[in-house]
C-alpha positions as CSV (number, residue, x, y, z in Angstrom):
1,M,-23.3,-32.8,13.3
2,S,-26.2,-31.3,15.2
3,V,-27.5,-27.9,14.3
4,P,-28.0,-25.3,17.2
5,N,-31.6,-24.8,18.1
6,V,-31.0,-21.0,18.3
7,L,-28.8,-18.8,16.2
8,V,-28.2,-15.1,16.7
9,S,-26.6,-12.8,14.1
10,I,-26.2,-9.1,14.6
11,G,-24.9,-6.1,12.6
12,Y,-25.2,-2.4,12.8
13,A,-25.7,0.7,10.6
14,P,-22.9,3.1,11.5
15,N,-23.8,6.5,12.9
16,N,-22.6,9.8,11.4
17,D,-19.7,10.0,13.8
18,T,-18.4,6.6,12.6
19,L,-19.0,7.4,9.0
20,N,-17.1,10.7,9.3
21,R,-14.1,9.0,10.9
22,L,-13.8,6.6,7.9
23,H,-11.3,7.6,5.4
24,T,-13.4,6.3,2.6
25,V,-17.2,5.9,3.1
26,K,-18.3,2.9,1.1
27,P,-21.6,3.2,-0.7
28,K,-22.7,0.0,1.2
29,Y,-22.5,1.8,4.6
30,L,-24.4,4.8,3.3
31,A,-27.1,2.5,1.8
32,E,-27.3,0.5,5.0
33,R,-27.7,3.6,7.2
34,K,-30.4,4.9,4.8
35,F,-32.3,1.6,5.0
36,Y,-32.2,1.2,8.8
37,S,-32.8,4.9,9.5
38,C,-36.0,4.8,7.4
39,R,-34.8,7.3,4.8
40,Q,-36.2,5.4,1.8
41,N,-39.5,4.0,0.7
42,N,-38.8,0.4,1.5
43,D,-37.3,0.6,5.0
44,I,-36.6,-1.7,7.9
45,L,-39.9,-1.0,9.6
46,K,-41.9,-1.9,6.6
47,Y,-40.0,-5.2,6.3
48,V,-40.3,-6.1,10.0
49,N,-44.0,-5.1,10.0
50,R,-45.3,-6.9,6.9
51,G,-42.4,-7.9,4.6
52,I,-41.4,-6.2,1.4
53,D,-41.8,-7.8,-2.0
54,E,-38.9,-6.2,-3.7
55,G,-36.1,-3.7,-3.3
56,D,-35.3,-4.2,0.3
57,F,-31.8,-3.9,1.7
58,L,-31.8,-7.2,3.4
59,G,-32.0,-9.1,0.1
60,Y,-35.2,-11.1,1.0
61,A,-36.8,-10.2,-2.3
62,G,-39.2,-13.0,-3.4
63,D,-39.3,-14.5,0.1
64,K,-42.9,-14.0,1.1
65,E,-42.5,-14.0,4.8
66,K,-45.5,-13.5,7.1
67,S,-44.8,-11.1,9.9
68,S,-46.7,-10.8,13.2
69,G,-46.3,-7.1,13.0
70,I,-44.0,-4.8,14.9
71,F,-44.1,-5.2,18.7
72,G,-42.2,-3.9,21.7
73,A,-42.3,-4.5,25.4
74,N,-45.9,-3.3,25.6
75,G,-47.3,-5.3,22.7
76,L,-48.0,-4.7,19.0
77,F,-47.3,-1.2,17.8
78,T,-50.2,1.0,16.6
79,K,-49.8,3.0,13.3
80,K,-49.0,6.1,15.4
81,A,-46.4,4.2,17.4
82,I,-44.7,3.1,14.1
83,Q,-44.8,6.7,12.8
84,D,-43.1,7.9,16.0
85,L,-40.5,5.1,15.9
86,R,-39.8,5.9,12.2
87,S,-39.2,9.6,13.2
88,M,-36.8,8.5,16.0
89,L,-34.8,6.3,13.6
90,R,-34.5,9.2,11.1
91,T,-33.1,11.6,13.8
92,T,-31.0,9.4,16.0
93,D,-27.2,9.7,16.0
94,S,-26.9,6.3,17.6
95,N,-25.6,3.2,15.8
96,I,-28.7,1.2,14.8
97,W,-28.3,-2.4,15.6
98,H,-30.2,-5.1,13.6
99,A,-30.3,-8.7,14.7
100,V,-31.9,-11.9,13.6
101,I,-32.7,-14.6,16.2
102,S,-33.5,-17.8,14.2
103,F,-34.7,-21.2,15.3
104,T,-34.6,-24.6,13.8
105,E,-37.9,-25.7,12.4
106,N,-38.9,-28.2,15.1
107,F,-37.6,-26.0,18.0
108,G,-39.3,-22.8,16.6
109,G,-42.5,-24.7,15.9
110,K,-42.7,-25.9,19.6
111,Y,-41.5,-22.8,21.5
112,M,-42.2,-19.9,19.2
113,T,-45.9,-20.2,18.6
114,S,-46.8,-16.5,18.3
115,Y,-45.5,-13.0,18.6
116,K,-46.4,-13.2,22.3
117,D,-43.8,-15.8,22.8
118,A,-41.2,-13.6,21.1
119,M,-42.3,-10.6,23.0
120,E,-42.1,-12.3,26.4
121,L,-38.7,-13.8,25.5
122,L,-37.3,-10.4,24.5
123,K,-38.8,-8.6,27.5
124,A,-37.1,-11.1,29.8
125,E,-33.7,-11.4,28.1
126,L,-32.9,-8.1,26.4
127,P,-32.1,-6.1,29.6
128,N,-29.3,-8.5,30.4
129,F,-28.1,-8.6,26.8
130,F,-28.0,-4.8,26.8
131,R,-26.1,-4.7,30.1
132,D,-23.6,-7.3,28.7
133,M,-23.1,-4.9,25.7
134,G,-22.3,-2.2,28.2
135,I,-25.4,0.0,27.6
136,S,-28.2,0.8,29.9
137,P,-31.5,-1.0,29.2
138,D,-33.4,2.2,30.2
139,N,-31.5,4.1,27.4
140,V,-32.5,1.8,24.6
141,V,-35.4,1.8,22.2
142,W,-36.1,-1.6,20.7
143,Y,-38.6,-3.1,18.3
144,A,-39.1,-6.6,16.8
145,G,-41.2,-8.7,14.6
146,L,-41.7,-12.5,14.3
147,H,-41.6,-13.9,10.8
148,E,-43.5,-17.1,10.7
149,N,-44.1,-18.8,7.4
150,T,-40.5,-19.6,6.4
151,D,-38.8,-22.9,7.0
152,N,-37.2,-21.4,10.1
153,Q,-39.2,-19.0,12.3
154,H,-37.1,-16.0,13.2
155,I,-37.3,-12.7,15.1
156,H,-36.1,-9.5,13.5
157,L,-34.8,-7.2,16.3
158,G,-33.7,-3.6,16.0
159,F,-32.5,-1.2,18.7
160,F,-30.7,2.0,19.3
161,E,-29.6,4.3,22.2
162,K,-31.7,7.3,23.2
163,E,-28.8,9.4,24.4
164,P,-24.9,9.2,24.3
165,L,-24.2,7.7,27.7
166,F,-21.3,5.3,26.9
167,T,-17.9,6.1,28.3
168,R,-14.5,4.6,27.5
169,E,-11.9,3.9,30.1
170,N,-9.9,7.0,31.3
171,S,-12.4,9.3,29.5
172,K,-15.3,11.3,30.8
173,E,-16.7,12.0,27.3
174,K,-20.1,10.5,26.7
175,R,-20.6,8.9,23.4
176,Y,-22.9,6.5,21.7
177,R,-21.6,2.9,22.0
178,F,-19.5,1.6,19.2
179,G,-21.3,-0.9,16.9
180,T,-19.4,-4.2,17.2
181,V,-20.8,-6.8,19.7
182,G,-18.4,-9.4,21.0
183,Q,-18.9,-13.1,20.2
184,D,-19.0,-14.0,23.9
185,V,-21.9,-11.6,24.4
186,L,-23.7,-13.2,21.5
187,N,-23.0,-16.7,22.7
188,A,-24.3,-15.9,26.2
189,F,-27.4,-14.3,24.6
190,R,-28.1,-17.4,22.5
191,I,-27.6,-19.8,25.4
192,K,-30.0,-17.7,27.6
193,I,-32.6,-17.6,24.9
194,E,-32.7,-21.4,24.6
195,E,-32.7,-21.8,28.4
196,R,-35.5,-19.3,28.7
197,L,-37.7,-20.9,26.1
198,T,-37.3,-24.4,27.6
199,D,-37.6,-23.3,31.2
200,A,-40.6,-24.8,33.0
201,S,-41.9,-21.4,34.1
202,F,-41.9,-20.1,30.5
203,D,-43.6,-23.3,29.4
204,L,-46.3,-22.8,32.0
205,K,-46.8,-19.1,31.1
206,R,-47.1,-20.0,27.4
207,S,-49.6,-22.8,28.2
208,R,-51.7,-20.5,30.3
209,R,-51.6,-17.7,27.7
210,N,-52.7,-20.1,25.0
211,L,-55.4,-21.4,27.2
212,T,-56.9,-18.0,28.0
213,D,-56.4,-16.6,24.5
214,T,-58.2,-19.6,22.9
215,A,-61.0,-19.2,25.4
216,H,-61.2,-15.5,24.6
217,D,-61.4,-16.2,20.9
218,T,-64.2,-18.8,21.5
219,L,-66.2,-16.4,23.6
220,F,-65.8,-13.2,21.7
221,H,-65.5,-14.2,18.1
222,L,-68.2,-16.8,17.5
223,Q,-69.5,-16.9,13.9
224,G,-72.6,-18.7,12.7
225,L,-74.9,-20.8,14.9
226,N,-74.2,-24.5,15.3
227,D,-75.3,-26.9,18.0
228,Y,-72.3,-25.9,20.2
229,E,-73.0,-22.3,19.9
230,R,-76.7,-22.7,20.6
231,E,-75.9,-24.6,23.8
232,L,-73.3,-21.9,24.8
233,K,-75.9,-19.2,24.1
234,K,-78.4,-21.1,26.3
235,Q,-75.9,-21.4,29.2
236,L,-74.9,-17.8,28.9
237,L,-78.5,-16.6,28.9
238,A,-79.2,-18.7,32.0
239,L,-76.1,-17.2,33.7
240,Y,-76.8,-13.6,32.9
241,R,-80.4,-13.9,34.2
242,A,-79.1,-15.3,37.5
243,L,-76.4,-12.7,38.0
244,P,-76.7,-10.7,41.3
245,I,-78.2,-7.3,41.0
246,D,-76.1,-5.7,43.6
247,G,-72.5,-6.0,44.8
248,R,-69.3,-7.1,43.2
249,V,-69.7,-9.5,40.4
250,S,-66.6,-11.6,39.7
251,Y,-65.5,-15.2,40.0
252,G,-64.2,-14.9,43.5
253,S,-66.8,-12.6,45.0
254,K,-69.0,-13.8,47.8
255,N,-72.3,-13.1,46.1
256,M,-71.1,-15.5,43.2
257,D,-70.7,-18.5,45.5
258,A,-73.9,-20.1,44.4
259,L,-73.3,-19.4,40.7
260,R,-69.6,-20.5,40.6
261,P,-70.5,-24.1,39.7
262,Q,-72.6,-22.8,36.9
263,V,-69.7,-20.7,35.7
264,N,-67.3,-23.7,35.9
265,E,-69.8,-25.7,33.9
266,I,-69.6,-23.2,31.1
267,V,-65.8,-23.2,31.2
268,N,-65.8,-27.0,31.0
269,F,-68.2,-26.9,28.2
270,I,-66.0,-24.5,26.2
271,I,-62.9,-26.6,26.9
272,K,-64.6,-29.9,26.0
273,N,-66.0,-28.6,22.7
274,N,-63.0,-26.7,21.4
275,P,-60.2,-29.1,20.2
276,N,-57.5,-26.4,20.3
277,L,-58.5,-25.3,23.7
278,K,-58.7,-28.9,25.0
279,A,-55.2,-29.6,23.6
280,D,-53.9,-26.4,25.3
281,F,-55.6,-27.4,28.6
282,D,-54.1,-31.0,28.4
283,M,-50.7,-29.5,27.7
284,L,-51.0,-27.2,30.7
285,F,-52.1,-30.1,32.9
286,S,-49.2,-32.2,31.7
287,D,-46.7,-29.3,32.4
288,L,-48.1,-28.8,35.9
289,A,-47.9,-32.6,36.7
290,R,-44.3,-32.7,35.4
291,F,-43.3,-29.6,37.4
292,D,-44.9,-30.8,40.6
293,A,-43.3,-34.2,40.2
294,N,-39.9,-32.5,40.0
295,R,-40.7,-30.4,43.0
296,K,-41.6,-33.5,45.0
297,R,-38.3,-35.0,44.1
298,I,-36.5,-31.8,45.3
299,C,-38.4,-31.8,48.5
300,E,-37.5,-35.4,49.1
301,D,-33.9,-34.7,48.5
302,Q,-34.1,-31.9,51.0
303,K,-35.9,-34.0,53.6
304,I,-39.0,-31.8,53.4
305,E,-41.9,-33.9,54.7
306,D,-44.8,-31.4,54.0
307,T,-44.6,-30.9,50.2
308,S,-48.1,-29.5,49.8
309,K,-47.1,-25.9,50.3
310,Y,-44.5,-26.1,47.5
311,L,-46.8,-27.7,44.9
312,I,-48.5,-25.4,42.4
313,G,-50.7,-27.7,40.3
314,E,-54.0,-27.4,42.1
315,K,-53.4,-23.7,42.8
316,Y,-52.6,-23.0,39.2
317,L,-55.6,-24.8,37.9
318,T,-57.8,-22.9,40.3
319,D,-56.3,-19.7,39.0
320,I,-57.0,-20.8,35.4
321,Y,-60.6,-21.4,36.2
322,R,-60.8,-18.1,37.9
323,R,-59.4,-16.3,34.9
324,L,-61.6,-18.1,32.4
325,G,-64.6,-17.8,34.7
326,D,-64.1,-14.1,34.9
327,K,-64.2,-14.0,31.0
328,V,-67.5,-15.8,31.1
329,I,-68.9,-13.6,33.8
330,K,-67.8,-10.4,31.9
331,A,-69.6,-11.7,28.8
332,A,-72.8,-12.5,30.7
333,L,-72.6,-9.2,32.6
334,H,-72.3,-7.3,29.3
335,I,-75.3,-9.1,28.0
336,K,-77.2,-8.2,31.1
337,Q,-76.3,-4.6,31.0
338,K,-77.3,-4.4,27.3
339,G,-80.7,-6.1,28.1
340,D,-81.3,-3.8,31.1
341,R,-80.8,-0.7,28.9
342,E,-83.1,-2.0,26.2
343,A,-85.8,-2.9,28.8
344,K,-85.8,0.6,30.3
345,K,-86.8,2.0,26.9
346,C,-89.9,-0.2,26.7
347,K,-93.2,1.0,28.0
348,T,-95.4,-2.1,27.4
349,D,-95.1,-5.8,28.0
350,L,-95.2,-6.4,24.2
351,A,-92.4,-4.0,23.6
352,K,-90.4,-5.8,26.3
353,K,-90.9,-9.1,24.6
354,R,-89.8,-7.7,21.3
355,A,-86.7,-6.2,23.0
356,D,-85.9,-9.5,24.6
357,K,-86.1,-11.2,21.3
358,R,-83.8,-8.6,19.7
359,H,-81.5,-9.0,22.7
360,R,-81.2,-12.8,22.1
361,G,-80.1,-12.1,18.5
362,Y,-77.6,-9.6,19.8
363,L,-76.1,-12.1,22.2
364,L,-73.6,-13.8,19.9
365,D,-73.3,-11.0,17.4
366,K,-72.2,-8.1,19.5
367,A,-72.4,-8.7,23.3
368,L,-69.4,-11.0,23.5
369,R,-66.8,-8.5,22.2
370,I,-65.2,-7.7,25.4
371,G,-61.5,-7.1,25.9
372,A,-59.8,-8.9,28.8
373,D,-56.4,-8.3,30.4
374,V,-54.8,-11.3,32.1
375,D,-52.5,-10.1,34.9
376,D,-49.3,-12.0,35.7
377,E,-49.6,-12.0,39.5
378,A,-49.9,-15.8,39.8
379,I,-47.0,-16.5,37.4
380,N,-44.9,-14.0,39.3
381,C,-45.6,-15.8,42.6
382,F,-44.9,-19.1,40.9
383,E,-41.5,-17.8,39.6
384,E,-40.7,-16.5,43.1
385,Y,-41.4,-19.9,44.6
386,R,-39.2,-21.4,42.0
387,R,-36.3,-19.0,42.7
388,R,-36.6,-19.8,46.4
389,L,-36.5,-23.5,45.8
390,A,-33.6,-23.2,43.5
391,K,-31.7,-21.1,46.1
392,A,-32.6,-23.6,48.8
393,N,-31.4,-26.5,46.7
394,Y,-28.1,-24.7,45.8
395,E,-27.4,-24.0,49.5
396,R,-28.1,-27.6,50.4
397,L,-25.6,-28.8,47.8
398,V,-23.0,-26.4,49.1
399,E,-23.6,-27.5,52.6
400,E,-23.2,-31.1,51.7
401,G,-20.0,-30.4,49.8
402,V,-21.4,-31.6,46.5
403,I,-20.5,-28.2,44.8
404,E,-18.4,-25.2,45.9
405,A,-20.0,-21.9,46.7
406,E,-19.5,-19.3,43.9
């Protein structure tokens, strides 16, 4: 008997209204509410954030799980954000739902590689899940954490309503939604999670994120000085000395046309010499080839002769080089700006030489610590193309009588 790749279990800590309506309030319910509303030392947020060695309500004592930390739709929570969330949990009158999304070892190892996978998954699927529950996604506060070093990776998810907006049939009274979640809703959520994680667009997004993240780590967290790093330092020094003095300096800017091959050479050097990055790049290339092959098949089925406008492999790889190239340029630009500031302080040629020497030492120690945001414009365009093709293919099948229109 096969084991499902994804399992979802959910419960809730009753709110005061529910507890007051119970004829007998069991100690279990009171303890549960206390744990999930953060009214004890070892609470749900501490567990989700970093695990608890003993005394937690969930009964994981002795299970030394490693958590990615608490995250939400905008990334990892700061200490201040966790404090604010704890305050909200202590004061809310909403039921507090707590769910565990668990994966089989092989499936989780392949598709749940970091908290960023979990974050992207929940951002994409929670709104529909909340709507299926009958609550507004805009009226929900949610938080989660990925626990990684157990046999089965799993996500701890918690959420509650901000305001009582739920209404029952034939009643105008607004209340917090009742706690129970139907099995059909959970089944749909579980199916959509597996579909989302195995979807080609999600695969591509994960591959690109791994690629850019690994490149970022390579550029901005180098330690020591081996042959690879010496060569990288040499190439970056050559680039920063050749950077334009005026105008916009980015991978796609006109005044970088002559230097773009030099930037690409640095990107290729990083990819070639970093095994993890090379593996991520190869995976991305494989994903793109597989996706384009499928698109060609769809186009052939639809009698589309010019398939080039629908293929994304070359465009996507160009976008990857642009993003990685911008990281390289930002690093080199930061080096240049630092060197220029040092040079202005020098009054003599000897002082300038000494400053230049200090600047070389600074190169890998400090100058490469630059934060970079990777926007999702390209992947959004890709997903839009994909939706259009899926719609076109559906309409063709209806027209040919293969399926009936919904």
